[in-house]
C-alpha positions as CSV (number, residue, x, y, z in Angstrom):
1,M,49.3,-44.6,-21.0
2,S,48.2,-45.3,-17.1
3,Q,49.9,-47.1,-14.7
4,S,49.1,-50.9,-14.0
5,A,47.2,-51.3,-10.8
6,F,47.8,-54.6,-8.8
7,D,45.5,-55.8,-6.0
8,P,47.4,-57.7,-2.6
9,F,47.6,-60.8,-4.5
10,G,49.4,-59.6,-7.5
11,E,46.6,-59.6,-10.0
12,P,46.2,-57.1,-12.2
13,V,42.9,-54.7,-11.7
14,P,41.4,-53.0,-14.4
15,A,41.6,-49.5,-14.7
16,V,38.4,-47.4,-14.0
17,D,37.4,-44.0,-15.8
18,P,37.1,-42.1,-12.7
19,S,34.4,-39.8,-14.4
20,I,32.2,-42.5,-14.8
21,A,32.8,-44.1,-11.4
22,S,31.6,-40.8,-9.7
23,Q,28.1,-40.7,-11.6
24,G,25.5,-42.9,-11.1
25,V,23.6,-44.6,-8.4
26,S,26.0,-43.1,-5.4
27,K,24.9,-39.7,-6.5
28,W,21.3,-40.4,-6.7
29,L,21.5,-42.1,-3.2
30,K,23.1,-39.3,-1.7
31,T,20.5,-37.1,-3.0
32,A,17.7,-39.2,-2.0
33,G,19.2,-39.6,1.9
34,T,19.7,-36.1,2.1
35,S,16.2,-35.4,1.1
36,V,14.4,-38.0,3.3
37,F,16.6,-36.7,6.2
38,W,15.5,-33.2,5.6
39,V,11.6,-34.2,5.0
40,L,12.0,-36.1,8.3
41,V,13.4,-33.3,10.2
42,A,10.5,-30.8,8.7
43,G,7.7,-33.5,9.8
44,I,9.2,-33.6,13.4
45,V,9.4,-29.9,13.9
46,L,6.1,-29.3,12.2
47,A,4.5,-31.7,14.4
48,R,6.2,-30.4,17.4
49,A,4.6,-27.1,16.5
50,V,1.0,-28.7,16.1
51,Y,0.9,-30.6,18.7
52,F,2.7,-28.6,21.6
53,E,0.7,-28.0,24.9
54,P,2.5,-25.7,27.4
55,G,3.0,-27.5,30.9
56,V,2.6,-30.9,29.5
57,F,6.4,-31.6,29.5
58,S,7.1,-29.5,32.6
59,F,10.1,-30.7,35.0
60,E,7.6,-30.7,38.1
61,R,5.6,-33.5,36.0
62,A,8.9,-35.3,35.4
63,V,10.2,-35.4,38.7
64,A,6.6,-36.7,40.1
65,W,6.9,-39.6,37.5
66,A,10.5,-40.4,38.4
67,Q,9.5,-40.5,42.3
68,G,6.3,-42.3,41.3
69,L,8.6,-45.1,39.7
70,F,11.2,-45.2,42.5
71,A,8.3,-45.9,44.9
72,A,7.2,-48.7,43.0
73,L,10.2,-50.2,43.0
């Protein structure tokens, strides 16, 4: 016989079988979320590899852009 559980207001809480509670939608959502995350990671890495152009993201260009922005202010 299992122990009776009560909520903070003294009402009895129905017992739930832990093997049933851990299955179902929660496991499916975890798998789906993990899959979506890794697909996005792979897509971003692949897109960066395809569209990579050396010199476009250079430090000198970033400094020139920042100086132009501060000059405009």
